[in-house]
Every structure is written in structure tokens, then in C-alpha cells.
C-alpha positions as CSV (number, residue, x, y, z in Angstrom):
1,M,94.8,85.5,125.1
2,K,91.0,85.3,125.7
3,E,90.9,88.8,127.0
4,F,92.6,90.1,123.8
5,K,90.2,88.2,121.6
6,T,87.2,89.6,123.4
7,N,88.4,93.1,123.5
8,Y,89.5,93.0,119.9
9,F,86.2,91.7,118.8
10,F,84.3,94.5,120.5
11,L,86.7,97.1,119.2
12,R,86.4,96.0,115.6
13,L,82.6,95.4,115.8
14,P,81.4,99.0,115.1
15,I,83.7,99.7,112.1
16,A,82.9,96.2,110.7
17,I,79.2,96.8,111.0
18,S,79.5,100.2,109.4
19,L,81.4,99.0,106.4
20,L,79.3,95.8,106.1
21,G,76.1,97.9,106.3
22,H,77.3,100.4,103.7
23,G,78.0,97.6,101.3
24,L,74.9,95.5,102.1
25,V,72.4,98.3,101.4
26,R,74.1,99.2,98.1
27,L,74.6,95.7,96.7
28,P,70.9,95.1,95.7
29,K,70.9,98.4,93.8
30,L,74.3,98.6,92.1
31,G,73.0,100.2,88.9
32,T,71.1,102.9,90.8
33,F,74.1,103.5,93.1
34,S,76.5,103.7,90.1
35,N,74.2,106.3,88.3
36,W,74.0,108.3,91.5
37,M,77.8,108.3,92.0
38,V,78.4,109.3,88.3
39,T,75.9,112.2,88.7
40,T,77.4,113.3,92.0
41,M,80.9,113.2,90.6
42,E,80.1,115.2,87.4
43,K,82.0,118.3,88.6
44,S,85.0,116.2,89.6
45,A,88.3,116.2,87.7
46,I,88.1,112.4,87.9
47,P,86.9,111.0,84.5
48,S,83.6,109.1,84.5
49,F,85.3,106.0,82.9
50,L,87.0,105.6,86.3
51,I,83.9,106.5,88.4
52,V,81.7,103.8,86.9
53,P,83.8,100.8,87.7
54,F,84.7,102.2,91.1
55,A,80.9,102.6,91.8
56,Y,80.4,98.9,91.1
57,V,83.4,97.8,93.1
58,L,82.9,100.1,96.1
59,P,79.8,98.3,97.7
60,I,81.5,94.9,97.2
61,A,84.7,96.2,98.8
62,E,82.8,97.7,101.7
63,F,80.9,94.5,102.3
64,L,83.9,92.2,102.1
65,I,86.1,94.4,104.3
66,G,83.3,94.7,106.9
67,L,82.7,91.0,106.8
68,I,86.4,90.0,107.1
69,L,86.8,92.5,109.9
70,L,83.8,91.0,111.7
71,I,85.3,87.5,111.3
72,G,88.7,88.8,112.4
73,F,90.7,87.1,109.5
74,K,94.0,88.6,108.4
75,S,93.4,91.7,110.5
76,R,96.4,93.8,109.5
77,Y,95.8,93.4,105.8
78,T,92.1,94.0,106.2
79,I,92.7,97.2,108.1
80,Y,95.2,98.3,105.4
81,S,92.5,97.6,102.8
82,G,90.0,99.7,104.7
83,L,92.5,102.5,105.0
84,I,93.2,102.3,101.2
85,L,89.5,102.3,100.5
86,M,89.0,105.4,102.8
87,S,91.8,107.2,101.0
88,F,90.1,106.7,97.6
89,L,86.8,107.9,99.0
90,I,88.5,111.0,100.5
91,L,90.2,111.8,97.2
92,G,86.8,111.5,95.4
93,S,85.0,113.6,98.1
94,A,87.8,116.3,98.0
95,S,87.5,116.4,94.2
96,I,83.9,117.6,94.5
97,E,84.5,119.6,97.7
98,N,82.2,117.4,99.8
99,W,83.8,118.3,103.1
100,S,81.1,116.7,105.3
101,A,81.6,113.3,103.6
102,I,85.4,113.7,104.2
103,E,84.7,114.1,107.9
104,A,82.9,110.7,108.1
105,Q,85.7,109.1,106.0
106,L,88.4,110.5,108.2
107,L,86.5,109.3,111.2
108,H,86.5,105.8,109.7
109,S,90.2,106.2,108.9
110,V,91.1,107.2,112.5
111,Y,89.1,104.4,113.9
112,L,90.9,101.9,111.6
113,C,94.2,103.4,112.7
114,G,93.3,103.0,116.3
115,L,92.2,99.4,115.7
116,L,95.5,98.7,113.9
117,W,97.4,100.2,116.9
118,F,95.5,98.1,119.4
119,Y,96.0,94.9,117.3
120,E,99.8,95.5,116.9
121,K,100.3,96.5,120.5
122,Y,98.3,93.8,122.3
123,K,98.1,90.8,120.0
124,P,99.5,87.7,121.7
125,L,102.9,86.6,120.5
126,P,103.1,83.2,118.8
127,N,103.8,80.3,121.1
128,N,102.3,82.1,124.1
């Protein structure tokens, strides 16, 4: 049990810090970040009335998912949330043909899938 907890903590640490950091640096400048995202997404088929609220929610979601992953609370649901978030980011990046951003988002997605696999395969059974 102790070995699983230690291994799982160190496996989730990089992705948790990445997401936490993304959210943390954007939170103090939400307005600026939102304006940047609207400008970046101008050529997208996604309407700006959807972009603006997403731009305000994104840093909060990144911060919370990163923090909850770091703490290790409700791991499966937190990882699913991270994968959903990455899927939305990939959709947005694809809509403006930002293929290099998609690479980073896919890397986060693969890491989250590996983390989910490790959690499901090695988590201790109840009453052990």
C-alpha cells in the first residue's frame, strides 16, 4: 500500500504541476488571457460567444485539476476531467490548425491515460 502511494504520487506530480502551473500563471490576468484567446481563435469556426466564457473557465479548471491531482483526491474522476479538458483544447487548436499546440495537448492526454492505467492496475483493493 505504501509503495503504491509513493509511486502514484511521483507519477502524478509532473502532470499535476503542469496543469497547476498553467492555471496559476493565468489566474491573475484572466481578462488579458481571455482577450488573447479571442484574438487567437478569430479564424476558428467556434463562435466568440463560446470562446469568452471558456477562456475564463480554462485557467480555473487547469488550476483545480492540477491541485486535485496533486492532492490525489478522487483520482479517476480528476483524470477523466483532465482528459475532457484536453479534448476541448485539442478541438480548439484543430479549429485554427495549431498543430504544435495539439502535440502538447496530446502529450498531456497520453500522460493522463498512463496515469489512469497505473491507478486502475495497481491501486490497492479495499480491505487489504
